[in-house]
N, C-alpha and C positions, 0 to 999 in steps of 0.2 A: 935423537928420536927414533923409533922402529917406523919400517914403511908398512903398511898393512897393505894387502893388496883384496880386494872385494870384487865379487862377481855375484851374478843373478841371472833367473831367469824370466824373460820377460813373460813368457807364456803363460808359467807355472805362476806366478804371483798378479800377473793383471789381466791376462787375457792378449787382445790387441790392444790395451790403453797403452800409451806411453809409460815408459819408465818410471816420469817424475811423480806420474800421476797416483794420488791414495785415495781411497774410498775406504773410509773402517766402516766394516760393518755394524747394524744395531746391535747386534751380539758383543760387541767388542768395547770395552772403553777407551772413551779419547787417548787415553794415555798408555794403550796399549802396544806390544809394536807392530801389527799389522794398520795402525795409521802413522807409522813415521818410515818413511820412504830410506832414510840411512841403515835404520836398525833393520830393517825387513831385509835389506840387501845385504847386510850382514849376517845374517842367520841363512844364506843362501849360497854360499861360495864353494861351488863345486865344478871341478872342468870336464870336459870329456875323455878323459884317461884316468880318474881315480878321486882317492880320494884325502891324496898329499896336499892339495894346496887347502883344501876346507879345513884338514886339520891344523896346520899353520896359523890358518884363519884365524879359528876357535882358537887357538892359544892367545894368539897375540889379544883376541879381544877379553879372552876372560883376564889375561893380566892387567889390563886396563880396566876391566873392571874390577879387580881387588883394589886398582889403585885410587878408581873411585870409591869403592867401598870404604876405605879407610879413610877420605877425605869427607865420606857422606855413608855416616852407620846407618841411616835410616832407609837407605836404598839397598840393602840386603835384602830386606822381603822381597823385593820388588826382582831383584837377579834372581833369588831362585826360582821366582815363577820363569824369569825367561829363558834358564838353562832347565826346565821343565817342558818349555814349547821348542827349545831347541830339540833335544831327544825323540821329541813325538815328530819334528819335522824331520829327522834322521829315518826314523823306522819308515814314514811315511813314503818316503824315496826311494828305500831299497828296493832294487830290482826294476827299476823304472828309466827309460833313458830318456836322458835330456841331453838340451844345447845352452851351451853356456858360452861367457863371452868376457874376457877380461877389462874390466873399467881401467882407463890410461889414469895418471895422475892428474892430466885435465879435466876428465870426466869424471872423476871422484871431486876434484875442486868443483864442476859446475855443478855437481850433485849436491854438496855442502851449501854452495850460493842458494839451490833453489829450496833446500832444507829450510835457510834460516828466512830466504825471503819470504814462506809460505806459514811461518811463523812457530814451527816446531823446534822442539828441545826438547833435551832427552830429560832433563829436569822438571818440563812441565808438569808430567803425572802427579810428581811429589807435589811440588806446590799447588795444584789444585784439589791434591786432597788435604793437604794442611791449611789450605785457606776454608774448607770442609769444617775441618774440626777445628778450627778458630772461631767460624760463626757457630756454631752449634756451640763453643762454651761461652760466646757470649750471652747466644740466647738464652742461655741456662741463666747467666745472670742476671740478664735483664727479666728473664720471668720469676728469679728469687726477689730482687730489689721491687716488679710490680706484687707479687705477695705481700711483702713486708709491707709496702703501700697502703695497700689495699686493709691489711689488718690496721696498722694506723689510724687510717681512716675510717673504719668500725667503731675503736676504742675512743675516736674524738666525738663522732655522733654519739655515743651511747655517754658517754660527758655530758654534751650538749644537751640530751634529754633528761639526761639525770635532774641537772641545774634547773634548766624548765619544768620539773616536776615538783622539785625543790620550793623555786618561785611561786607557784600555784598553791604548797601546799603555803605556804607563809602568808601570801594575798588570801587565803579563805580565813584563815588565822582572823587576820587584819581585818575582816570584812564582819566575822562572827565578834571582833571587838565592838565595829563599829554599830553594827545591829544592838548589841545590847545596851552600848550607849544611849540609843536612838529610843530604844523602848522606855528607859528612863527620863525622857524629854531633850535629851542633848543632841546635836549632831558632831559626829567625829567624821574628821575626812580623814582617812586613809593616806599616809602615802606613799608615792609609788616611784620613789625613788629608784628601788630595786628592779623598776621596771621600764628603763630609759632605753630607749633605740640601741639596739647590742650593734646597728650596723657602723655607729660610730666609735665605739669603745668595748674595741674586742679586749681579752685576755691573753695576757704576754705569754709569749710559747719559749719553750725551753728552746733555742736554737740548738743545733749541730747539723754538718755539712753530713748529708746522707747521698748514695750512688746516683739517686735516680735526679734524671736531669733538671725534671717538671720542679720536682720540690728543691732542689739542692739549695737556693739562697733562701727559699722560705720559714726553715726550721722543721723541727723532724715530726709536726703533726699535720695534719690534712688540713690546706687551706681551703677555705669555703665561705666567699661570704654568703650566697644563698644560707647555706644552714645557721650561718654567725645571725644572721635578721630574719631566719623564720619564724621566732615569736612574733616577732612586728607585725609581718606579711597575716601572717594567720588572723591574729586578734583584731583587724579591721574590719571584717565581720565576723564576729566568734571563734571562741577556741574550736581548734580540729585536732588535737592532739589524742592522741590515740589513749590516753591515760585517765581522758576524760569520760569518765564512765556513769553506769546507771546510778551509781550510788553519790559521784557527786551531783546529778541534778537531784536527786532527793534531799541532798545536803542545801541546795539552792534553794528549791522551793521552799524549805523549812526556816533559810536566813531571810525572804522576802516576805515573809508571813511577822515575821519578829520587825523586818523594818519596817511595815505599813504600818505596823500599829505606833510607832513612834513617830512614822512621818508624818502622820494623820494629823496628829496638833499643829505641828510646821506649816502645812500646807493650809492652814483654816488663818495661821498668823499672816501670811504671802498672799493671801488670794488676793486683795485689796491690790498689791503693789502692781501683779501679775495682771488683774483686768487694766486697771491702768494703762500698763504697760502694751498690753494687745489692745485697746483702743487708739493709741497712740501711731502702732505702725499699720491696725487696719483705713487709716485716715491718711497716711501719707508716708511712705515707705523709700524716701528718698537715702535714708541713713543704711537702711535693711538692703539695700538693691544690691548696693555696694561692699560685698563682705570683707570684713578685716582676713588678712592674709591667715593669720592663727586661728581662725573661727571657721575654714573652710572642712569637709569633709577628707580624710585621706583616700587615694584613688585605689583603687582596686587593684590595678595592675592585673587582671585576668590574662592577657594576652600572653602571661607569662606559664600560664597552667599549660602541661604538656611540651613547655620547653627544658630539655636537661641541660643543666650548669657543665655538664662535660662536653658542653658544644663550645664552653668556652678555654681557651687557653689558660692555662695554670697561670701563667706570666700576666695573664690579662684581668685576673680574676681580684673584684675588688678595687678595679683605676675605673678611671674618666670610662672606659669604654664596653665597661661590665654592663648589659642591661639588669643583673638581677644586685646591681647598687645603686641603681637609678631609682628618686622617691616617686616618679613618675612616669609612668611606661605608656601611658593610652594613646592609642593610634601612632604610636612608634613601629616600627619595622626592627624587632629584638632577636631578629639573627646578627652575631656577630661582625663583627667586621671592623680592619684597620685600615681600610683604604681612604687613602688621602687625595685632594684633589686644590693645588696651591697651598697644599701645608695645613690643609683644614679638614679633619676629619667628617666621612659621608657617613654619616651615624644616624640610626631610625630611619633612614628613608627606604620607600619602595622602588620598583627599577622602571616604575610604568609611571604614567602621571597624565592627566586628561584638563586641557586646556580649552574645550568646548565650552565651557559655563560662562554666562556673562553675571553683573550685579544685576540688573534690570533690564527691561527693554528698552530704555532709552539710551544703552551704550552697545558698543559693541564685545562679542566675546572676545576672550583671550588669544585667539587664536587668530586673529584679526585685526590689524592695524589702528590704534587709537589716534584722533587726528587732534595732537596738541597743539594749542595757537587759536583751533577753532572750536571745540568742543572743552565746558571747560572742567575742573578737576574738583568735585566736591567728596573732600576726604576728610579723614577723621586720626588724628594720634590714638598712640596707646602708650600714653605719658607716665613714668613710675612705675614700670612694671620692670624691665631688664636694666632701667639705668633709675637707680631711687630716687625718688625726690619727697621732703619730707611734708608738703603741703596736700600732697596725693595718698601718701598712706603714714599719716601722723603715729599710728597705733607702734610702727616701729621705733619711735623714738621717745613716744609720751612717758616711757616708764624711767628716762633717765632725768637727775638734775639739771640744772643749767652749770654747773660747778663741775659733771660729768664730760662737757665737752663733747657730745653728740650730736654733732650738727649734720653729719653728711652720711655718704657711703663708707666714705675712708674710713671716719672716726667710729663709726656703728660697725667697720670690717675689724679694726683693731680693739674694740671694747667688748664684742661678742667672741671673738678669736677663732680660730678654727676649728674647733670641736663642735661650736654652735653656730658658724655663720653658714654654711653647706644648711643645716638643717632649715633654721631660719629663713634663707634665703630660698631654699629651694620650694620650701612649702609658696612662700609667696609665690615664686613662678608658675607654678602649678595650680594655684587657685585663683592669680589674680589675671589670668585669661586662658579663657578654654574653649572650646569649638562653640559653644551657645554664643561667645561672643562675637563671633566673626556673622554668623549664624541673626542676631540681633543687629550687626553693624549693616550689613545687607538689609534687613526689612525695612531700618530707618532711610535708606534710599541713596547711600554713600556707593562712591564706585572705586574708591583709592583708601588703603591705609599706611600710613607712614610710622614707623615701627625704631623708635630711640631706643639704640644700644651703644654701648661700649667698650671701648679699647679692650678690658678683659674678657670679653667673651672671646678674644681672638689668642690674646697673649698675657702675661703680666713678666714685670721684671723686680729684677733685686729691690726690695724693701717694699713692694706693694704689699697692702693685706689683703686686697680685693680677692675675692672668692673667684680663679681663674677657668674658667671656658665653661662653665656649666652652664650659662645662658645661652651659648650657641646651641647647644640641644634644641631648646627652646625655640630658639629663633628660624631653625628650618621646620619645626613641625608646624609652627604659627604661617610660614609663608603656604604651608600645603593647607592648614584649613582655608587661609587665603583662597587659595588656586579654587578650592571646593566650594567656594561663593562666589568666585566670578571677582574678585577684586583684587586689581593690581596693587603692585607695594612699592615706598618711598622710603628705602633703608636710607637711615641716618644716625650717621656716626656722633652720637651726642658728648661723648666725655672723649677725650684725646689724650694721649702721655703728657703729664704736666699740667695740665687742665688751660685749656684755651679761654676762660674767661675767671677762672677763680670763684664761681657761682656754685651755688652746691648742688647743680644738676649735671655741672660736670665731673662729678663725683667726689671732689675735694675743692674743699671752698677756702678763701684766702688767695696768696699771689698768684699771680700767672706762669707757670711755668713753660709753656709752649711758646716756639719762637722768640722766648724772652727769658734773660736773666741766664746764669751760669750753667744751666743744662738746653737750656731753647734751642739751641742747634740740633742737638740729640734727639731730644724730643719730635721737634719737625722730622728730625728722618725715620724717628721709630713710628711715625705715622704713615710716615710716604709707605713705609715697610709693611705695614697693616693693611695698607689700599693695595699694594702689590698682592698679598694673597687673599683678601678678600673678592679685588676683580679677576681673578684667573679662577675664583672658585664660581663666582655667579657670572661668568661666559660662558659655563655649563650648556647645552640647549635646553635643558630643563627650567631654566630661569628666564631665557632669553624673552618670553611673553608676558611675564609678570613681574619680574624686575625692571620694571622701565624707567624710576626713578631711582638717583645716587647721589647722596650728599657726602660733600666732602668733609665736611666737620662743625658740627651746630653752632650758631652763634658766636663765632670767632669775636673778642671784642675790641675790636680794632682802633676802637677811641684809644685805647692803652697800649696800641701795639703798634711798631713800627711797619705802616701802610707798605711799603715797598717788597719790605722783607715777607710779608703775607703774600700781595699779591705771586713774588718769584717763586715761595711754598706754592701756589694754587696752580702755578704754570707746570711746575713740576710733575703735582701730583695729577693734573687733567692726562700729560703725555704719558705718566707711568699705567694708568687705567684705561686711557684707550689703544694704548700700545697694548694692552694683553687681551684685547677686542672685544671689551664692553663699549657697546655701541647705544646703550641706552641715554637718558637726559642726564647730567652731572650737575646737582643744585650747590650753587652757592649761598652763603650767609653772606649777606650785605653787608653785617658788620657794626650796625647801627651808626655809621658816618656818612650817613642821608642817601636817598635815594639819587638824588641827582648829580652823586659825584662819584655815580658808576658810569656815566657817559663817556664812552670812548673807551673803555677800561676792556682788554681780552677779545677786542674786534676779530682777531683773525680765530678764533676757536671755534667750531662747532658742537652744537648739542650743549650747550650749558643754558643755566637758567639761574637766574637771581631768584635769591629767596627772603621776602622780608617778614618779618613778626609784626603783627600790631596791636597794643593793649591803649587802655587808655588812663589805667589804673599804675603805670609806673611811670606817668610825667606829670609834674605839681600845676603845670600847666593846663591840662586836657582832666584830671582826677574833681577838680573841681565846676567842670562845666553842669550844671542842671540836664533835670532829665530831658528835656527838651533840646537843649543846644547839643549832649550826648550824642543822640539821633541824627541830629542835623550834622554834626562833625563826620559822622561816621558815611552818609551819604554824599554830603559835599565832600569833606577834606579829605577821606580816605577814596573817593572816587575819582579827584583828580589827580592825587598822589599814583594809585593805577596807571592813570594815561600817561602822567610824567615817564615811567619808570619803562613801559611797553614803549615808547616813542623813542628811536635810538638816537635822534637828533636832541634830544633831551633827557634821556636815561640810559639805562644798560642794552633795554630791549624785553625779552621773555622773562618775564616775572610772575611767580607764586606766593602766595602769602600762605606760609609752613607753620603759623600760630596767630592764633585769637580764640579769645572768649567773650560773653555775654555780660560777664563780672564788671559792674559801673563800681565797685569799693575794693581796696586790697585788705578788706579784712579777715580772710582766709587764713586761720588760725596755719603758721607757718611758711607761710607765701613769700614773705620776705626775708628770710632766713630763721632760725630755731629759737626760740626765746627774745624774740625781740617783737614788737609792735607795728602800727600802719600808719601811713601818712595819714588816712583817713581820720586818726582820733589824735594825730599828733605824738604818736608813743614811739615813733621810726627810729630806735636807738643803735645806731652801727656801732659805734668808737668802742664799746666794753662787747659785743658779739665775740663769743668764739670763735678765730676767723676771720672774723668778719675787717670791715676796711674800718680804716681812721673816719672817711668821710661819708656825705650822701644820708646823713642823719635827717629826720624830720621831724622837729619836737613842738612844730605849730598846727594844730588840727587842718585838715584842707578839703573838708567837705564845703557843698556849694551856701550853708548858712554862714561860714564864717566864724563857725563856731557859738552861734546864738539863732538859734537853740543850739544846745551844745550836739557836737558830731559824737555818733556812737554806732560803734559794731553787729548790735543785738538784732537791728532786724534784717542787716545780711546775712548774719550766720543765722538767722532762725530756721524752723525747719520748714520748707517750703508748703505746707500743709497752713502754715498761720500767714504765708503773702494773702495780703490784700488785694482785690479782683485787678485794682487799677496797676500794682508792680508784678504782676504775673502778664497783663498786658505789654506794659513797659518793653519788659525783658524780651518776651517773643517779638515784638516791633525792632527792637534794638539787634538782635540776634540776625533776623531777616534783613536789615540794614545793613550789615557788613557782608554777609553774603552777596548781595546785590551787586556790592561796590568793589567786592575783590575777583567778581567774574569779571572784570573789566580788563583784568589783568589773565593771566592763563588758570586761575582758581586758586583753591584754597584748602588748608586742614584744620578742623578745630581745633582746641585742646582744654581738653583731653575728653578720652571716650567715659570715665568712670574717675570716682574719687572716694576714698571710705565718708568724709562729710560735706567736702564743699561744693553743694549743689550747681552753682552758678560756673562752676568748672567742670562740671561733669558733663556730659553729653545725655550720659544715657538715663540719670536723676531728670533731668529739666524736661526732655521727654515723657518719663512717666507723670511728670506732673503738669504737663501741658502748657509749657513754657518754652518748648521747639517745635517746629514744624513736624507733621507726621512724617511727613517725608521731605528731602531736603532739597527735592526738584521739583515740588507742588507747593509754592508758599503763599500766605493769603496778603502778603502785605510788600514794597517793595520802597525805595526811594523816588519811585514815580508818583508816589500818591503823597496825598497831605498829610502831614506828622499831626497827630491827636492833642488836644492841653493835656500835660502834666503839671503834676505840682498840686494837686488837691488834697482833702484833708487823708484821703486814702494811700496816697504815696507824697510823703514828705518828704522833703530835699535829706534832711540829716538821721534820716532812719532814728 
């Protein structure tokens, strides 16, 4: 190995700076020699007496460079520059005196060590230049990909616009045909099959891999749910397509002239029927006040205006997180986010909230503490909304025959299939509860709202047919609406994995698979896991003042379950939820095992409240009571039970009454299950009901007259406008008697706010027809008053 002697002049190279210091001039690239102490030293190898040592050093360096160039031909260009620099330096040094010192091998080693420490390497310049070249090449490839993707996007948009124009052309042809038929006296309804919601029926795209990461797995065409469903969004309030020009408007006017001629005759024919319908609706609007889920106006989603879909990551478009894919965006924050708390998405929420609101002047603001146990809860349920219940929304089930076996949300979901399930349920979620719902609830004097929801709002499992997680978004919006109106929330897990009671409102009618059967333990643990997520989410500061009650599971059927197994599960659930920091009240279902049997249970657990549901119509001994005795029982019997349960010597202690109604019969359609009758008329046949039980049938009429006169559901199911004055007075007193009794506990929640047709289960309809107090806290009758005589001619006991 050849030894190279290196010398340098400190004063000429660096002034008075130390020899190892390197300060690159701004005009010199970092990879130039001037920035490399070692290489700068190599170019200044002069001794005090002449050029010999310099010549030898340069010769050695040239030899070294040649070897490097053979190893790395890319350095040749740089070496030429180095040599030019050396020649120029040689010329500049001619005739000048200088002093130099020869570096010893130890000094050279020290200098090499310093250079490495400073990170200098003679290959750095080439690596950096190579990196720049690579970056430019990558950027060029990326720009080419983006350009190709943009071209594909434009072609895709043009294709969609052409399809839209073609659909409009076909529609106009059908409308012309309909107009011609109408002019001849016939009504033709054009099929709109071609105009189904494209949001759920996309054209299959040719698949190929492309270079762009955003489109890598989505196929060659630009994917955009916004443009896929553009036609549907725009047709909500009329077409806004550019092709809809003046000529189209002239054709439309001509079409309406022809249609008018034909429709005139039809109007004359149906005028009488319309008049009768309007007269009926004007005299009583109980049925119309609770609109069918399918009959509601489509949301405008105006808050998407001005929002670019480019803000949605391509990987999220058309998914659960894409606001452009939501059926209803009203009052949602449509800024994209995939943030999670407890594994649950924070979606549609604003970053700020206001807890200074109050439900009414009799109760504290949300940011003020509610004195539970001193101040009675006066609440309402939002039943049949996020957990489907057939008797509340019978229109979802009435189109099916008994042989179809559609009896609950499970079988409804199976029958609809994934293609129709989402559109059907989202329309229901959107229309059944709006902000006006909470405004009306507040106006009626309520201060709490119980919101039933089911486990599929959080997750689903293999084999589940339910619509997964969509209801979660609507639940979060409802909580914010409640906050706006000062209403506190009781969260109620109404359907648990496996079904905790086997009834239709648990989601799956039939066998109990929660803490029971082959998968009972698994389903119990799944429920704990769900509470782990929920309690973590609702422990956020924004929910501290509004989520004050939290239900473990609705109506566990403990008469058919092992009591100790349920109690062990309950203790584990409480530990998990409170361990996550939730400090509100936890609600336990009484399991129908008798309030007195809860005495001494869970005595060491804090912030736990027992929940009892009281109805007179599901008990054969109570449904047969006459009108006078039903009110007497509500006052005496339920007041006694409230006091018993509140006393820890005889019952559990803190107790609320989470469900009750003013119904005095079980006549409402589908109340006892889809496709079977009632106890009142003796037609409750459970044996042959799809998913039903082999016991529990009541085939003997159970009205107070013992079927003489014959028991009939006609009066109970009649439009409330036809109720007699005596019946209206009785219903009002019966409701107020229950309110009075349940306030001997911690309070109550009425079941439910609205139904499609069952007036005696709809507080909204009862209020509109004068059979509920205008304000729940301002009542005209109590159990301290005398019970009037009932059973007169205008209030028969058999209806």
